[in-house]
Structures are given as C-alpha cells and as structure tokens.
N, C-alpha and C positions, 0 to 999 in steps of 0.2 A: 854868385848867381848871374845868369844871363837872361835877359828879356829879348827873345828872338822875334822880330816883327816880320812876318811873312805876308804875302799878298801878290796880286798880279803886278806886272811891270807898269808903273805909272799910278799905282793905287795910293801913293802918298806915304810910303814907308820911311823914306829919309827925312822928310819934313816932320813927320810924327816923331821920329827918333830924336831929332834935334830939340823938339819941345819936351820930350820925355826926360832927357837928362837934367832939365831944370826942375822937374817934379820929383824925381827919385834922388834922395840924398846920396852923396858919394858915388855917383854913377859916371861912367865914361862911355863915349860913343866909339864904336868900332865898325867900320864899313868894309866888309870883305871884298868889295869891288876894288879897293886899294891893293889888296893882295893879288887880285887878278892882273892889275896893271903892272905890279912888280914882276910877276911871272912872265908877262909879255916881253919884259926887258931882259930876262935871263935865259929863256928857252930858245933854241934855234927856230927859225921861221918854219922849217920843215915840220917840226913837231907841232907848232901852233896851227899849221894848216890842216892838221889831221882832225881838228875839232872845230865846231862852230860856237861853242860856249866854254868858257873857262871851267865851268862846273864839271865838264866831262874829263878834265885832267885830274888824275889821282893826286898829283902834287898840290893842286889848289885845295882839295878837300883836307889833305893833311896839314897844309899851312894854315888854313882857317882855324883848325883845332889848336895847333901849336901857338898861333898868334893870340887867339882868345885866351888861352891858358896863361901865356906869358904876360899879357896885359893885366889879367886879374891878379897874378902873383906880384906884379909891380905896383898896381894901383889899389887893389882890394875892392871891396864894395860890389857894385853892380855894373855889368857890361850890357849896353844896349846895342843890339845888332840888327840893322835893317837889311834883309836879304831874302829874295825870292827862292824858295825851294819847292819845286814841283815834283821831283822824283823821290819816292819814298825811300829807295835804297840809299840815295845821297843823304837824306835826312837821317836815316838810321846810322849811317857811317859817321856823320859829323856829330850828332847828338850822342852816339855811343862812345866816340872818342872823348867827348867832354865828360860823359858819365864816368869813364875810366879814370879821370882825374878828379872825381868827386865834385864835379861842377853841376849844380842844378840848372836846368833850362826851363824857362816859362815860355811856352810857344803860343804866340798870338797871331791871328791872321786877319788882315783888313779885307772887308768884303763889300766895297761900294757897288751900287747897282750898275749893271753892265752899260746902260745908256750913259750914266754919269762918267763911268770909267773911260768909255770911248771918247766922250767929250773932253775929258782931261787930256787924253793922249793926243787928240787932234789939235789941242791948243798949244801953241808954242810956249805960253807962259807956264804950262804944266812942267816942262823940263827945266825951266829956270828955277821953279819952286821945289822940285823934287828930283834931284840929280841921281836917279837910279834907273836909267832907261834899260840897262841890261848889265850882264857880267862879262861881256865880250868887248867892251870899249866902243859900243855902237854909237855913243854920243860924242865920240872924239873923231875929228877929221882924219881920214886915212889918205896917205899919198897926196895927190893934187886936189883932193876933195875940199870943197868950201865948207864953212861952218853950217850954212843952210842945208847943204847936201847931207852933212853928218846928222843934223837934226831930223831930216826927212827919213834917213835910214833908221835912226833910232825909233821914230814913230812907227815905221813899218814893223820893226822888231816887236815892239810892244803889242801892236794889233795882232800880229801873227801868234802871240802867246796867250791871247785871251782864252781861246778854246782849251788849250792844255791846262790852263789854270782852273777852269771850271770842271774839267775832267778830274783833276786832283781833288778839288773841293767836294765834288760829288762822291769821291771815293775815300781815300785814306785821310785826307787833310782835315775834313770836317770833324772826324772822330779824334784827331790828334791835337788840334789847336783850339784855343778860345777865340771865337769869332767876334769881331767888332765891325758893325756896319757903319762905315763913315761916309755914307752917301750924302748926308746933310750936315756933316760936321766939319769944322775947320781943323787944321792940323793941331792947334792947341786943344780943342775939344776932344779930338781923337786921342791925343796923348793923355788927357785927364781920364778918359774912359779906360785906357790901358793901365794907367797907374792905379786906378781904383780896383780894377780886376785883379792885379797882382797883389795889392795890399789885402784884399778881402779873401784871397785864396781861390778865386774863381778861375784864374789862370794858374793852374796847379803845376808842380814840377812834372816834367815828362817821365814816363814810366820806365825808360831804359835804365837798367841797373847793371853795372859792369865791374868786374874785379879791377882794383887799382893797377895801373901799369907797373910791371916789375922794375926793380932797380938792379937786378942781377939775374943770373941764369935761373931758370925755373924748371920744376918737375911737373909734367902734365900727364894725365891718364885719359885715354880714349877707349871707348867700348864699341866693338862691332856687334850688331844685333842682326840676325838673319830671319827672313820670312820662309814660308814653306816652299818657295821657288828658289831658295838659296841666294836671293838678293839681300843686300845689306842696307841698313838704315843710315841716311844722311839727314842733317838738319841745316837750316839756313838761318844763321844768326843775324839779328837786326843790327848788331853793333860793329860788324866788320864785313868786308866783302868776301864772297866765296862760301861754299858749303863746307860742312865740317862733320866729324864724327861726334856723337854724343860724348861728353866728357869735359874736362877742365883742369885747372891748376890744382895740384895736391896741396892741401893746407899743412901748415907746420904741425909735425907730430902725427900726421895721418897716414895710414898704410895706403900705398898707391891703388891697389885693387879696390879697397873700400872707398877711396875717393871717386873712382870710376862709377861704382854703384850709387854713391851719393849724387853724383852729377846726373846720372840717368834718371833717378827719381825726381830730382829738381827740374830737369829740363823737359822730360816727356811724361812724368807722372807714373813711371813704371818701377815697381820694386822687384829687383832681381832676387830669385830664390837662393842662388848659389854664388859663391865668389868666382868671378870670371877667370879664365885661364890666360896666362900671359902668352902673347904671340911674338912680340918683338920689343926691343929697346933701340931707339934711334937717337943719336946725338945730333941735335940741330945746331948748325953753325951760327954764331952770333952775326947778325947783319943789321948794323945800326939803321933805325933806332931800336930794333929788336935785340934782346939779350941772348936768345937761344937757350939751350939746356937739354935735358933728357925728355924724350917723348915716348911713352909706353902705350902700346895698343893691346887690348885684351879681347878675348872671344867671349861674348856674353851669351852665346847660344842661340837657339832657334826659338822664335816667337810663334805661338799658335795664332791662328786667324783672330780668335777672340781677344788675345792679348794686344794684337796690333790695333784692333778696333778701340781699345781703351786708351790709346796714346793721347796725351793732352799737351798743349803748347802754352807756355807762359807768353802771352802776346808781347810783353815788353822786351823779351830776350830772343825769341825765335819766331820767324814769320811763317815757316813751313817745314814739313818733313816729307820724305819719300823714300821708298825702297828702290834701289837701282842695281844694275849689273855693273861689272867691272868696266865694261866698255862705256856705259853711260856716265860713270863717275869721272871719266877723263875730261868731259866737258863741264863738270861742275866743281871739281876740286882744284885748288892751286897746285902747281907742279910738285912742290915739296911734299904735300900731303898725298898726292896721287902715287908718288913713288913709294911712300911709306905703306899705303894701302896695298899695292901690288905685292910687296914682300910679306905683308901680314897674311894675305890670302894664300901665298905659297907656304908660309909656315903652318897655316891651318891645315892645308892639304897634306903636308908631310908629318904633322903631329909633332912639330919641333918648335924651338924658340930661336929667333935670329937676333944677332947683334949688328946694328947698323951704325955707320958714321956718315952723317949728311946724306942719308938715303941709300948708302952702299953697304952691302954685307961685308963684315970683316971677321977674321978669326975662324 
C-alpha cells in the first residue's frame, strides 16, 4: 500500500511524511524528488531545458512508479510518498501504473489556509522544516547562485503555484483525495490525522483498476464503433497517456471478438448485438518495458444516435470519450495506434482483412 501525501508546495508534506512513518508499522519513506535529482544527473542539459518541472518528463513519471514498486517489493508494508500532483493526467498515469502492479494508493491532500500557507512559504524556517519546495531542484543552488538566492527562488516557485493548487483542489483533487486541514496542526498532529484516516478507511484506496502488467507477449482486441457521420469512437484512459480504441487484453481461453464485446460493455456500458467483424491483425514489436504481441481491430458497426446517448464511462478507468475523424485522430492517438487505425479504415472500405507487422501490411 502507498499513502500519497499531496498538497501545495510548502504545505508540510515532507515533515508530515517523516512523522507518519513512525505511526504506521512497517512503513518506508520515498520522496520522488530524489528521483528528479537522479534524472537531472542522467539526462542531457538540452533535454532538461525543455521543461520547467521534472513532472513534465515522462521518464520521471515512469521512474516514480518503478521505484515505488521496487521499494515495496524489497521492503513490503507501506510506502509513504510526499509529492505534489496538480495535473490530473499525471496523477492518472502514476496511480494507474501502480494499480497495474496491484498496489493500492491512499490519496491524502493537505489543505492549510492560504494565509497560513503563504506565511510558511515566506518564512525561511519553513524550508528547513519541509524540504519539498518543488520537483525541479529549486531549493538547490544553481551555477554561481548562493544558498540565499536558491531559497528565494524556491520561495517564488512555491508562491507561483498556490493558484494552480487551488484550481486543482476546486476541480478534480477534492473529489479524488481525502483532505486534511493542517492550518492549526503541527507536523506530528497532521501525521496522526492522516494515520487515523487511513486506519479507519476514510482515506480509501483510489478507484483506478488496471490489468496487471504482462510478463510476455499479449493478445489484445479493439473495436471501432462509428456514428451516423462515419466518425469513430475513441476513449481517454485514466491509467495511461494517449487516447485508445475501446477494447483490452484477451483473457485466457476467451475468443478475441468476444473479448472486444466484453470490453466495450465494461468500458462504455454498451452491449453489442452481433459479433464484430475482424478488420486487421497487427503484430506489435516488443519495445522494453513493453512486451508487444498481437493486436486485433474489429468493426463494431454504426451506432444510432440513441445508442451514442447511452454511453457510460467508469470514472476510475476512462475520463472521456468522443467521436473523431481520421484527421482528428492523428492528434490524439500515439503513432503506433494511428497507423493501425488508418489500415483498419482502409480494410473496412475494401471489405477485407489485413495482416500487419509493426503497422505495415504484409502478405
């Protein structure tokens, strides 16, 4: 299990986490800021200069998941993670990756009054007590910068991110995390409030549920569903970046077309009346850490307007759906899935089935 402590920069996450590991038996502290510092030593400066926050680097998000999973495998018990997450898609990607490893996440957010938060940020002592000014190393001197200048830069960073924090709190974050108002609490008292909420189930496991990561090549079935304008349906998964076709991994002993029908029903609440027609088979090349495998796309037919109006989304797995044209899909789908889509549409037009290897027709 992971207890993820979210909150504004300077809200007291790290000091709370240090107290919390003394209250939860068999718990270990993991600060993803350390992962950011490691990345800064590995990536070229040119790549680092492209972002202002480590969180914008896909490698950081992947390494946070991998490191957390490795620590739990090594230590067992509970991992306490103090880290600000203001973007819902980053939260979805990280928590979804953990869910894929069957790791429960209890999401807690610290919500001190803004006046108190600003006072903590303006106080030099706040940074000595809570070493989490940001995930970009803003608290560390850069170049010829003095320690005092680094602290001032860290303070500016924290102040600049108060409004984005409140925007997230007013939106997705308040519905996602258990809130602890630590305006009048010490770090020890805040940790006790968090520990009690976890023990009592008030800080419940996050709702993302994901299929365990494969250990070998997989067989997956996707279904194209069309509207009356001949646009097709895409869904936006919470547990990974990029849009996708409705569908998923074929379970052991399950017919692929039936797997596609099952996934459509589970993902968008639509029961297909007929078994969908196969459009293509694509062999996806293994690209570590992915294992690749066979990817099948089926034609699920045209949905009447009334059927489209009945589409439902399980909020824990999908955040949105939309009907798009082939041109619009180019901006939404990862390249490998877009190539697969284009050939599936050509197969549909020709009334044939295509055999692809890594997105290229063969045979």
